Backbone as JSON, one array per atom type, in Angstrom:
{
  "sequence": "XXXXXXXXXXXXXXXXXXXXXXXXXXXXXXXXXXXXXXXXXXXXXXXXXXXXXXXXXXXXXXXXXXXXXXXXXXXXXXXXXXXXXXXXXXXXXXXXXXXXXXXXXXXXXXXXXXXXXXXXXXXX",
  "N": [[4.71, -0.45, 25.08], [2.11, 1.85, 25.29], [0.43, 3.83, 22.96], [-1.29, 6.89, 22.11], [-4.43, 6.26, 20.8], [-3.67, 3.72, 19.95], [-4.9, 1.2, 19.58], [-6.77, 1.77, 17.57], [-5.06, 2.74, 15.51], [-3.61, 0.47, 15.11], [-5.56, -1.24, 13.97], [-6.08, 0.12, 11.57], [-3.56, -0.14, 10.34], [-3.46, -2.94, 10.11], [-5.48, -3.29, 8.16], [-4.33, -1.92, 6.01], [-2.03, -3.47, 5.61], [-3.19, -5.85, 4.71], [-4.27, -5.0, 2.25], [-1.9, -4.27, 0.93], [-0.63, -6.74, 0.89], [-2.24, -8.17, -0.84], [-2.32, -6.62, -3.27], [0.35, -5.87, -3.73], [3.24, -4.08, -4.97], [3.52, -1.23, -7.27], [1.27, 0.04, -8.24], [-0.79, 2.99, -8.81], [-1.31, 5.57, -6.35], [-4.08, 6.12, -6.05], [-5.31, 3.65, -6.58], [-4.57, 2.07, -4.36], [-5.81, 3.6, -2.44], [-8.53, 3.32, -3.06], [-8.83, 0.58, -2.72], [-8.22, 0.37, 0.04], [-10.33, 1.78, 1.08], [-12.44, 0.05, 0.44], [-11.69, -2.1, 2.08], [-11.84, -0.87, 4.66], [-14.57, -0.51, 4.64], [-15.47, -3.02, 5.19], [-15.17, -3.34, 7.83], [-15.67, -2.22, 11.23], [-14.87, 0.33, 11.32], [-15.27, 3.85, 11.34], [-15.08, 6.13, 8.81], [-13.9, 8.85, 6.72], [-13.37, 9.62, 3.39], [-11.01, 11.43, 1.47], [-11.27, 13.96, 2.76], [-11.74, 17.43, 3.0], [-10.22, 20.46, 4.05], [-10.28, 23.91, 4.93], [-7.56, 26.24, 4.56], [-5.97, 28.7, 6.41], [-4.41, 31.93, 6.65], [-2.57, 33.17, 9.2], [-4.41, 35.27, 11.37], [-6.39, 35.91, 9.6], [-9.66, 35.82, 8.16], [-10.43, 34.83, 5.76], [-10.18, 31.97, 3.75], [-7.18, 30.72, 2.25], [-6.86, 28.63, 0.63], [-7.35, 25.06, 0.16], [-6.85, 21.84, 1.66], [-6.6, 18.36, 1.18], [-7.12, 15.36, 2.76], [-6.32, 11.85, 2.65], [-7.72, 9.9, 4.25], [-9.84, 10.23, 7.09], [-10.08, 8.74, 10.06], [-12.41, 7.56, 12.37], [-12.74, 10.18, 13.22], [-10.39, 10.9, 14.49], [-7.85, 9.93, 13.7], [-5.69, 10.77, 11.23], [-5.05, 9.66, 7.95], [-2.67, 9.32, 5.55], [-1.82, 8.4, 2.31], [0.77, 7.03, 0.29], [2.49, 6.13, -2.74], [5.25, 5.59, -3.37], [8.83, 5.31, -4.04], [10.23, 5.57, -1.61], [9.51, 6.93, 1.64], [9.87, 10.33, 2.08], [11.32, 13.28, 3.65], [9.78, 15.5, 2.93], [7.22, 14.39, 2.67], [6.61, 13.7, 5.29], [6.57, 16.24, 6.52], [4.43, 17.35, 5.13], [2.3, 15.77, 6.16], [2.41, 16.46, 8.87], [1.74, 19.16, 8.65], [-0.88, 18.82, 7.77], [-1.98, 17.67, 10.07], [-1.91, 19.9, 11.79], [-3.64, 21.65, 10.35], [-6.06, 20.26, 10.41], [-6.42, 20.16, 13.08], [-5.67, 17.94, 14.69], [-4.1, 15.17, 16.43], [-2.81, 12.75, 15.87], [-1.42, 10.85, 13.21], [-1.15, 8.61, 10.42], [1.27, 7.82, 8.09], [1.35, 6.14, 5.24], [3.05, 4.06, 3.08], [2.68, 2.44, 0.11], [4.4, 1.87, -1.91], [6.77, 0.46, -1.6], [8.6, -2.65, -1.25], [7.99, -3.9, 1.17], [5.32, -2.95, 3.21], [5.37, 0.36, 4.44], [5.06, 2.25, 7.32], [4.6, 5.26, 8.96], [4.14, 6.63, 12.06], [2.85, 9.58, 13.12], [2.9, 12.27, 15.42], [1.48, 15.16, 16.72]],
  "CA": [[4.32, 0.92, 25.32], [0.78, 2.22, 24.77], [0.38, 5.14, 22.34], [-2.65, 7.39, 21.91], [-5.18, 5.62, 19.74], [-2.92, 2.59, 19.48], [-5.82, 0.12, 19.1], [-7.31, 2.26, 16.29], [-4.0, 2.76, 14.48], [-3.3, -0.94, 14.81], [-6.6, -1.73, 13.02], [-5.82, 0.75, 10.28], [-2.37, -0.74, 9.8], [-3.84, -4.28, 9.67], [-6.2, -3.15, 6.92], [-3.32, -1.54, 4.97], [-1.2, -4.66, 5.34], [-3.97, -6.81, 3.85], [-4.33, -4.43, 0.9], [-0.56, -4.37, 0.34], [-0.35, -8.16, 0.69], [-2.98, -8.6, -2.02], [-1.97, -5.87, -4.47], [1.76, -5.7, -3.94], [3.67, -2.73, -5.37], [3.44, -0.89, -8.67], [0.02, 0.7, -8.64], [-0.88, 4.39, -8.41], [-1.88, 5.78, -5.04], [-5.54, 6.02, -6.09], [-5.7, 2.22, -6.53], [-4.46, 1.64, -2.97], [-6.84, 4.36, -1.69], [-9.84, 2.69, -3.34], [-8.81, -0.75, -2.05], [-8.29, 0.57, 1.45], [-11.73, 2.18, 1.35], [-13.26, -1.17, 0.43], [-11.3, -2.86, 3.27], [-12.41, -0.18, 5.79], [-15.99, -0.74, 4.57], [-15.74, -4.34, 5.75], [-14.81, -3.31, 9.26], [-16.55, -1.31, 11.99], [-14.25, 1.66, 11.36], [-16.0, 4.98, 10.77], [-14.05, 6.93, 8.1], [-14.26, 9.75, 5.65], [-12.3, 9.61, 2.38], [-10.7, 12.7, 0.83], [-11.85, 15.08, 3.53], [-11.1, 18.72, 2.68], [-10.26, 21.44, 5.12], [-9.75, 25.2, 4.46], [-6.3, 26.72, 5.09], [-5.99, 30.13, 6.71], [-3.12, 32.57, 6.94], [-2.61, 33.89, 10.47], [-5.75, 35.5, 11.94], [-7.33, 36.35, 8.55], [-10.81, 34.95, 8.13], [-10.69, 34.3, 4.39], [-9.26, 30.87, 3.44], [-6.28, 30.91, 1.13], [-6.87, 27.39, -0.16], [-7.81, 23.91, 0.9], [-6.05, 20.63, 1.63], [-7.42, 17.16, 1.25], [-6.45, 14.2, 3.35], [-6.85, 10.64, 2.07], [-8.74, 9.37, 5.13], [-9.91, 10.6, 8.5], [-10.72, 7.57, 10.69], [-13.03, 7.82, 13.67], [-12.53, 11.6, 13.52], [-9.27, 11.0, 15.38], [-6.58, 9.57, 13.08], [-5.52, 11.13, 9.83], [-4.3, 8.66, 7.2], [-2.22, 9.79, 4.26], [-1.24, 7.32, 1.54], [1.76, 7.3, -0.73], [2.91, 4.99, -3.54], [6.54, 6.09, -3.86], [9.97, 4.39, -3.73], [10.48, 5.68, -0.18], [8.99, 8.12, 2.27], [10.87, 11.4, 2.22], [11.02, 14.28, 4.64], [8.65, 16.36, 2.43], [5.99, 13.68, 2.98], [6.4, 13.81, 6.74], [6.22, 17.63, 6.78], [3.07, 17.46, 4.61], [1.35, 15.19, 7.1], [2.42, 17.28, 10.05], [0.96, 20.33, 8.31], [-2.28, 18.37, 7.77], [-2.4, 17.55, 11.5], [-2.17, 21.26, 12.27], [-4.78, 22.22, 9.7], [-7.25, 19.51, 10.85], [-6.43, 20.24, 14.54], [-5.62, 16.58, 15.19], [-2.83, 14.84, 17.1], [-2.19, 11.49, 15.38], [-1.54, 10.56, 11.81], [-0.36, 7.52, 9.84], [1.74, 8.02, 6.75], [1.47, 4.76, 4.77], [3.6, 3.96, 1.76], [2.47, 1.17, -0.58], [5.3, 1.79, -3.01], [7.94, -0.31, -1.26], [8.39, -4.07, -1.22], [7.27, -4.12, 2.41], [4.54, -1.76, 3.57], [6.02, 1.24, 5.37], [4.1, 3.09, 8.07], [5.17, 6.2, 9.92], [3.14, 7.19, 12.99], [3.27, 10.93, 13.43], [2.14, 12.85, 16.53], [1.69, 16.58, 16.86]],
  "C": [[3.01, 1.23, 24.63], [0.84, 3.64, 24.24], [-1.08, 5.6, 22.25], [-3.26, 6.78, 20.66], [-4.49, 4.37, 19.15], [-3.78, 1.44, 18.93], [-6.37, 0.5, 17.73], [-6.24, 2.25, 15.22], [-3.56, 1.34, 14.13], [-4.3, -1.53, 13.82], [-6.4, -1.18, 11.64], [-4.63, 0.11, 9.56], [-2.69, -2.19, 9.34], [-4.57, -4.25, 8.32], [-5.23, -2.83, 5.73], [-2.41, -2.71, 4.61], [-1.92, -5.68, 4.47], [-4.07, -6.3, 2.41], [-2.98, -4.59, 0.22], [-0.21, -5.85, 0.02], [-1.03, -8.65, -0.6], [-2.5, -7.92, -3.32], [-0.48, -5.8, -4.76], [2.11, -4.25, -4.31], [3.4, -2.49, -6.82], [2.21, -0.21, -9.15], [0.09, 2.17, -8.21], [-1.57, 4.49, -7.03], [-3.38, 5.63, -5.02], [-6.02, 4.58, -6.01], [-5.67, 1.73, -5.1], [-5.54, 2.36, -2.12], [-8.23, 3.7, -1.86], [-9.92, 1.35, -2.63], [-8.94, -0.61, -0.54], [-9.7, 1.01, 1.89], [-12.67, 0.95, 1.39], [-12.96, -2.02, 1.71], [-11.93, -2.2, 4.53], [-13.91, -0.43, 5.81], [-16.41, -2.07, 5.11], [-15.35, -4.48, 7.19], [-15.87, -2.41, 9.96], [-16.0, 0.09, 12.04], [-15.13, 2.69, 10.65], [-14.93, 5.85, 10.09], [-14.68, 7.84, 7.08], [-13.06, 9.74, 4.67], [-12.25, 10.99, 1.76], [-11.41, 13.91, 1.49], [-11.04, 16.36, 3.24], [-11.27, 19.71, 3.8], [-9.7, 22.77, 4.58], [-8.45, 25.57, 5.2], [-6.37, 28.21, 5.23], [-4.6, 30.63, 6.93], [-3.31, 33.46, 8.18], [-4.04, 34.04, 10.98], [-6.78, 35.9, 10.89], [-8.42, 35.3, 8.4], [-11.1, 34.31, 6.8], [-9.68, 33.13, 4.12], [-8.43, 31.18, 2.21], [-6.18, 29.66, 0.24], [-7.45, 26.27, 0.71], [-6.78, 22.81, 0.76], [-6.97, 19.45, 1.78], [-6.58, 16.0, 1.78], [-7.1, 12.93, 2.79], [-7.98, 10.07, 2.92], [-8.68, 10.08, 6.5], [-10.7, 9.46, 9.14], [-11.16, 7.89, 12.09], [-12.89, 9.26, 14.14], [-11.37, 11.84, 14.46], [-7.92, 10.81, 14.69], [-6.62, 9.95, 11.62], [-4.66, 10.1, 9.15], [-3.99, 9.22, 5.84], [-1.46, 8.68, 3.56], [-0.24, 7.85, 0.54], [2.01, 5.99, -1.5], [4.19, 5.39, -4.2], [7.63, 5.12, -3.44], [10.29, 4.41, -2.24], [9.88, 6.97, 0.36], [10.11, 9.1, 2.44], [10.4, 12.41, 3.24], [9.84, 15.19, 4.22], [7.31, 15.72, 2.73], [5.6, 13.82, 4.44], [5.97, 15.22, 7.07], [4.81, 17.88, 6.29], [2.06, 16.96, 5.6], [1.26, 15.98, 8.41], [1.63, 18.58, 9.83], [-0.55, 19.99, 8.3], [-2.79, 18.23, 9.18], [-2.76, 18.91, 12.07], [-3.46, 21.79, 11.67], [-6.09, 21.59, 10.18], [-7.4, 19.55, 12.36], [-6.57, 18.85, 15.16], [-4.24, 16.32, 15.76], [-2.11, 13.7, 16.44], [-2.45, 11.24, 13.92], [-0.71, 9.3, 11.46], [-0.04, 7.88, 8.41], [2.07, 6.64, 6.23], [1.95, 4.76, 3.33], [3.44, 2.56, 1.2], [3.53, 0.93, -1.67], [6.57, 1.01, -2.77], [7.58, -1.79, -1.15], [7.63, -4.5, 0.04], [6.52, -2.82, 2.74], [5.31, -0.94, 4.62], [4.99, 2.17, 6.0], [4.87, 3.97, 9.02], [4.01, 6.76, 10.77], [3.64, 8.54, 13.37], [2.31, 11.52, 14.46], [2.47, 14.32, 16.61], [1.68, 16.97, 18.32]]
}
């Protein structure tokens, strides 16, 4: 079955797998984020790290805060990293909220904190 941006998400996952294979588990999220940035830098992927977007309440024009996503790849796929024992529902809800805030459709929630790399593909 072909999913939206499946070639792109496949490339992102391959990069994450290589980072996880080399580093294993036990590091802070920031370490994996930096390693994945280096890996992305050795590909043709266009990405932005720690992209920030303002958050608004209803129709009001003044932002009430900002959210920062780990990576935005090709201006299409949001990538959020975790380094936790397991992905929980709160992490999924967080990424779905990010998709709404960034007005995007596809995200990858990647957890480096488990023995095997865990990836959740989320679609809004």
